C-alpha positions as CSV (number, residue, x, y, z in Angstrom):
1,M,55.5,56.7,85.3
2,P,53.0,55.9,87.9
3,T,51.5,58.3,89.9
4,L,51.8,58.4,93.4
5,E,48.4,59.8,94.6
6,L,47.9,60.2,98.7
7,S,44.9,58.2,100.2
8,D,42.2,60.4,101.9
9,E,42.8,59.0,105.5
10,L,46.6,60.2,105.1
11,L,45.2,63.4,103.8
12,A,42.9,63.6,106.5
13,Q,45.7,63.0,109.5
14,D,47.7,65.6,107.5
15,R,44.6,68.3,108.0
16,E,44.2,67.2,111.9
17,A,47.8,67.4,112.7
18,A,48.2,70.8,111.1
19,E,44.5,71.9,112.7
20,A,46.3,70.7,116.1
21,R,49.3,72.7,115.3
22,Y,47.4,75.7,114.7
23,Q,45.3,75.0,118.1
24,V,48.7,75.3,120.1
25,E,49.9,78.2,118.5
26,R,46.9,80.0,119.0
27,N,46.6,79.2,122.9
28,V,50.6,80.0,123.1
29,V,49.6,83.6,122.1
30,M,46.6,84.1,123.9
31,D,48.6,83.0,127.3
32,L,51.5,85.2,126.0
33,L,48.9,88.3,125.2
34,A,47.6,87.2,129.5
35,E,51.0,87.4,130.2
36,E,52.4,91.0,129.3
37,E,49.0,92.3,130.2
38,R,50.0,91.0,133.9
39,E,53.4,92.2,133.7
40,A,52.5,96.0,132.3
41,I,49.6,95.9,135.6
42,Q,52.3,94.8,137.4
43,N,55.1,96.9,136.6
44,G,52.8,100.3,136.2
45,Q,53.7,100.5,132.5
46,F,52.1,100.3,128.7
47,V,53.6,98.4,126.4
48,L,52.1,99.3,123.0
49,T,54.3,98.3,119.5
50,G,54.1,101.1,117.1
51,G,55.6,101.5,113.0
52,S,58.7,101.0,112.2
53,S,61.3,103.1,110.5
54,N,65.0,102.6,109.0
55,N,64.7,98.7,110.6
56,T,63.8,100.3,113.8
57,T,60.5,99.2,116.3
58,R,59.1,101.8,118.3
59,M,57.5,100.6,121.4
60,M,56.0,103.0,123.8
61,V,57.4,102.2,127.1
62,G,56.0,104.3,130.4
63,G,55.1,106.9,127.9
64,A,58.7,107.2,126.5
65,R,59.2,106.4,122.9
66,A,62.1,103.7,122.9
67,P,64.0,102.4,120.3
68,I,63.9,98.4,119.9
69,R,66.5,97.2,117.4
70,P,65.1,94.3,114.9
71,V,67.7,91.6,114.0
72,M,67.9,91.6,110.1
73,N,69.6,88.5,108.7
74,E,71.5,87.2,111.5
75,K,73.3,90.9,111.4
76,W,73.8,91.0,115.2
77,D,76.9,93.1,115.1
78,S,75.0,96.1,113.2
79,A,71.9,95.4,115.2
80,L,74.0,96.0,118.8
81,N,76.2,98.7,117.3
82,L,72.8,100.7,116.4
83,A,71.3,99.8,119.9
84,S,74.8,101.5,121.2
85,D,74.5,104.9,119.7
86,P,72.8,107.0,122.7
87,F,71.8,109.9,119.7
88,G,70.6,108.2,117.6
89,I,73.1,109.2,115.0
90,L,73.7,106.4,112.9
91,D,70.5,105.3,111.7
92,P,69.8,108.7,109.8
93,I,73.6,108.4,108.6
94,M,73.3,104.6,107.1
95,G,70.2,106.1,105.2
96,A,71.9,109.2,104.0
97,A,72.8,107.2,100.7
98,D,69.0,107.0,99.5
99,A,68.3,110.6,100.6
100,A,71.2,112.0,99.2
101,R,69.5,111.1,95.6
102,E,66.3,113.0,96.6
103,V,67.6,115.8,98.1
104,A,69.5,119.1,96.7
105,A,73.2,118.5,96.7
106,A,73.4,122.3,98.4
107,N,71.0,121.3,101.2
108,Y,72.6,117.5,101.6
109,K,76.3,119.0,101.8
110,G,75.1,121.3,105.0
111,Q,73.3,118.3,106.0
112,L,76.7,116.1,106.0
113,E,79.0,119.2,107.2
114,E,76.6,118.9,110.4
115,T,77.3,115.1,110.8
116,R,80.8,115.5,110.6
117,S,80.7,118.4,113.2
118,A,78.6,116.3,115.4
119,L,80.8,113.2,115.1
120,K,84.2,115.0,116.2
121,S,82.1,116.9,119.0
122,L,81.8,113.2,120.4
123,G,84.9,112.4,120.6
124,V,85.2,109.9,117.6
125,K,88.4,109.4,116.3
126,N,89.5,109.5,112.5
127,V,86.3,111.3,111.1
128,P,87.4,112.4,107.0
129,D,87.1,116.2,106.1
130,G,86.2,116.9,102.7
131,F,84.2,114.7,100.3
132,E,84.5,112.0,98.5
133,Q,85.0,112.6,94.3
134,A,83.5,110.6,91.9
135,W,83.9,111.4,87.8
136,V,80.8,112.0,86.0
137,N,80.0,113.0,82.1
138,V,78.7,116.7,81.2
139,N,78.4,117.6,78.1
140,G,80.8,114.6,77.0
141,T,83.0,115.6,79.1
142,S,84.6,113.6,82.6
143,I,84.5,115.9,85.6
144,M,85.2,114.8,89.0
145,V,82.3,115.9,91.3
146,P,81.8,115.8,95.3
147,D,80.1,112.2,95.8
148,Y,77.3,113.0,98.8
149,P,75.9,109.1,99.2
150,A,79.7,107.6,99.3
151,T,80.9,110.4,101.8
152,A,77.7,109.7,104.0
153,K,78.8,105.8,103.8
154,T,82.2,106.9,104.8
155,L,80.9,108.8,107.4
156,A,78.4,106.0,108.7
157,A,81.5,103.4,108.4
158,V,83.7,105.7,111.0
159,Y,81.1,106.1,113.6
160,E,80.0,102.5,113.5
161,A,83.4,101.7,114.0
162,H,83.3,103.9,117.2
163,L,80.2,102.5,118.6
164,R,81.4,99.2,118.1
165,D,84.6,99.6,120.1
166,Q,82.9,101.3,122.9
167,R,80.3,98.7,123.3
168,L,83.1,95.9,123.1
169,R,85.3,97.4,125.6
170,E,82.6,97.2,128.0
171,T,81.6,93.7,127.7
172,Y,85.3,92.4,127.2
173,G,87.6,94.8,128.4
174,E,90.1,97.0,127.1
175,D,92.1,94.2,125.5
176,Y,89.0,93.0,123.4
177,A,91.2,93.4,120.2
178,N,93.3,90.5,121.3
179,L,90.9,88.4,122.7
180,R,90.9,84.6,121.0
181,I,88.2,82.6,122.0
182,G,87.6,78.4,121.7
183,K,89.6,76.1,120.1
184,S,88.7,77.9,116.8
185,R,90.5,81.2,118.4
186,M,87.6,83.3,117.5
187,T,87.5,87.4,118.0
188,V,85.0,88.8,120.2
189,T,82.9,89.9,117.2
190,E,83.2,86.2,115.9
191,F,82.1,84.7,119.3
192,E,79.1,86.8,119.4
193,S,77.5,86.1,116.2
194,K,78.0,82.9,116.6
195,V,76.5,82.0,119.7
196,L,73.4,84.4,118.5
197,T,72.8,82.4,115.3
198,L,73.3,79.4,117.7
199,Q,70.8,80.4,120.0
200,Q,68.6,81.9,117.3
201,K,68.6,78.6,115.4
202,S,68.2,76.4,118.3
203,V,65.1,78.8,119.3
204,D,63.7,78.2,115.8
205,N,64.0,74.5,115.6
206,W,63.1,73.5,119.4
207,Y,59.8,75.8,119.1
208,D,58.7,73.6,116.0
209,V,59.3,70.5,117.7
210,G,57.7,71.8,120.7
211,V,54.7,72.8,119.1
212,G,54.6,69.5,117.7
213,L,54.8,67.4,120.5
214,I,52.1,69.1,122.5
215,A,50.1,68.9,119.5
216,R,50.8,65.3,119.5
217,G,50.0,65.1,123.2
218,E,53.6,64.0,124.0
219,L,54.4,67.2,126.2
220,K,51.9,67.5,128.8
221,I,50.5,71.0,129.4
222,R,51.6,72.4,132.8
223,N,49.0,74.6,135.2
224,D,47.1,74.9,131.9
225,D,49.3,77.3,130.3
226,Y,50.8,76.5,126.8
227,A,53.4,79.5,126.5
228,Q,54.9,78.5,129.8
229,T,55.1,74.7,128.8
230,L,56.5,75.0,125.3
231,G,58.6,77.8,127.0
232,R,60.4,75.8,129.5
233,Y,60.5,73.1,127.2
234,M,62.3,75.5,124.7
235,D,64.8,76.5,127.4
236,E,66.1,73.3,128.5
237,Q,66.8,72.4,124.8
238,V,68.6,75.2,123.6
239,R,70.9,76.0,127.2
240,R,72.2,72.3,126.2
241,D,72.9,73.4,122.3
242,L,74.8,76.3,123.4
243,R,76.8,74.3,126.3
244,S,77.2,71.7,123.6
245,F,78.8,74.2,121.7
246,A,81.0,75.7,124.9
247,K,82.0,72.0,125.7
248,A,83.3,71.7,122.1
249,E,84.9,75.2,122.0
250,G,86.9,74.2,125.0
251,I,85.2,77.7,126.7
252,N,84.3,77.4,130.5
253,E,80.7,78.9,131.1
254,S,80.7,79.3,134.5
255,S,79.5,82.4,136.8
256,A,82.4,83.3,137.5
257,S,83.7,83.9,134.1
258,N,83.5,87.0,132.5
259,L,83.6,85.5,129.0
260,W,80.8,83.4,129.1
261,A,77.5,82.0,131.3
262,I,74.7,80.1,130.0
263,N,72.0,80.0,132.6
264,R,73.8,81.1,135.9
265,R,73.4,83.0,138.7
266,L,73.7,86.8,138.6
267,S,73.4,88.6,142.6
268,S,73.8,91.9,143.6
269,D,74.4,93.4,147.4
270,L,72.5,96.0,146.4
271,V,69.8,93.9,144.5
272,E,67.6,91.6,146.8
273,G,67.4,88.2,145.3
274,Y,69.1,87.2,141.9
275,G,68.8,87.4,138.3
276,L,68.7,83.9,135.6
277,P,69.7,85.0,132.1
278,D,69.5,82.6,129.4
279,N,72.5,83.5,128.2
280,R,75.7,85.9,129.1
281,L,78.2,87.1,126.8
282,G,81.3,89.3,128.1
283,M,80.4,90.8,131.2
284,N,77.3,92.4,130.6
285,L,75.7,91.4,127.0
286,Y,72.6,89.2,127.9
287,A,70.6,87.5,125.3
288,D,67.2,85.7,126.5
289,T,65.5,82.8,124.9
290,S,61.7,84.1,124.9
291,L,58.3,83.8,123.3
292,A,57.0,86.9,124.9
293,R,57.7,90.3,123.0
294,K,59.8,91.6,126.2
295,T,61.2,95.3,126.4
296,G,62.7,97.1,129.3
297,S,59.6,97.1,131.7
298,F,59.9,94.0,132.1
299,E,60.5,93.0,135.3
300,Q,62.7,90.1,134.6
301,I,65.1,92.7,132.9
302,M,64.8,95.6,134.9
303,R,66.4,93.1,137.8
304,W,69.3,92.0,136.0
305,N,69.9,95.5,134.8
306,A,69.7,96.5,138.5
307,I,72.2,93.7,140.0
308,R,74.8,94.3,136.8
309,P,74.0,97.2,134.2
310,A,73.4,95.6,130.6
311,S,75.5,97.0,127.5
312,A,72.2,95.6,125.5
313,V,69.6,92.9,126.1
314,V,69.0,90.2,122.8
315,V,65.6,89.3,123.0
316,I,65.9,85.6,121.2
317,R,62.5,84.9,120.2
318,P,61.6,82.3,117.2
319,T,61.5,83.3,113.3
320,Q,58.2,81.8,113.3
321,M,56.7,84.9,115.5
322,G,58.4,87.7,114.0
323,G,62.1,86.9,115.1
324,S,64.6,88.6,117.6
325,W,65.4,92.4,118.7
326,V,68.5,94.2,120.7
327,I,66.9,96.0,123.6
328,P,69.2,98.9,124.4
329,S,70.3,99.8,127.9
330,S,68.9,103.5,127.9
331,S,65.8,101.8,127.2
332,I,65.8,99.1,130.4
333,L,63.3,101.1,132.9
334,P,64.7,101.9,136.6
335,Y,64.1,98.6,139.0
336,K,61.8,98.5,141.5
337,P,61.3,95.4,143.7
338,I,57.3,94.8,143.5
339,T,57.5,91.3,145.1
340,A,59.0,89.3,147.0
341,K,59.7,86.2,144.6
342,P,63.2,86.2,142.6
343,S,62.2,86.5,139.3
344,R,64.5,84.5,136.4
């Protein structure tokens, strides 16, 4: 069987191409760091990334700890529900199954009772009383005992359903459960998942393509800014992919639509200028294609929220750069106009 070997010339070309891509990505990161510094100075905010806990990255924004929810494995619904929890109750409940194995049953029983009372006080419907049960073998005899991990999972599911219902009503209206979207007749959660997953895959694809084009000199650098050049290229291509999907599904994505708007203006008589989110789902769920590590202290995000209060902002960042996250509306700082120049 013949052995295939790369010539020294081809190996050298591969090394040169890899080095060129590395330099492009390095320059993009350097430009982004400079942009973040300018943004922080301009807005008088200091944004520092911290550690993570329960899949939650804490970012210091203006001295306050704001929960930024990473999107894990394209689980958009879960990240959005966590971000819509104003009291931070869902995170501890979702981690309760593991915790129940590590603490005394008597202690954990009390914690579950407190959680149950808290959910009822928040007006959560259908909160179950009592505890799930499980059979265990004790000295050869099967007996039924309280199953604390299973009870925690039940409470978490009930509360998450409550959070989902609240956020979907805000974004799509009171009749959201009866909406069927496009030719595929998607539910609103199916619609969110398909659109956000498409946007993520498109961002990942065009990031790779764009880096390659710059590395080969086929995409010229604008204003000596690699991040701006790559970002604008990606924005255009991702919007094209989103609009192709909208057209295929027969969905109106105009600025007047309360269902979907792709790169359409937001305006308000109360706010000077306008906003231009890359992607708006429903009335107020914004999904922004981004290379930058945006938080609720970015002027762009604050402007959108001032024009039309957001249910949340999803920052769709290339998986190659760490992936996407959700900015809860509670983490978006009040908007204070700083320049006469409208921002996107």
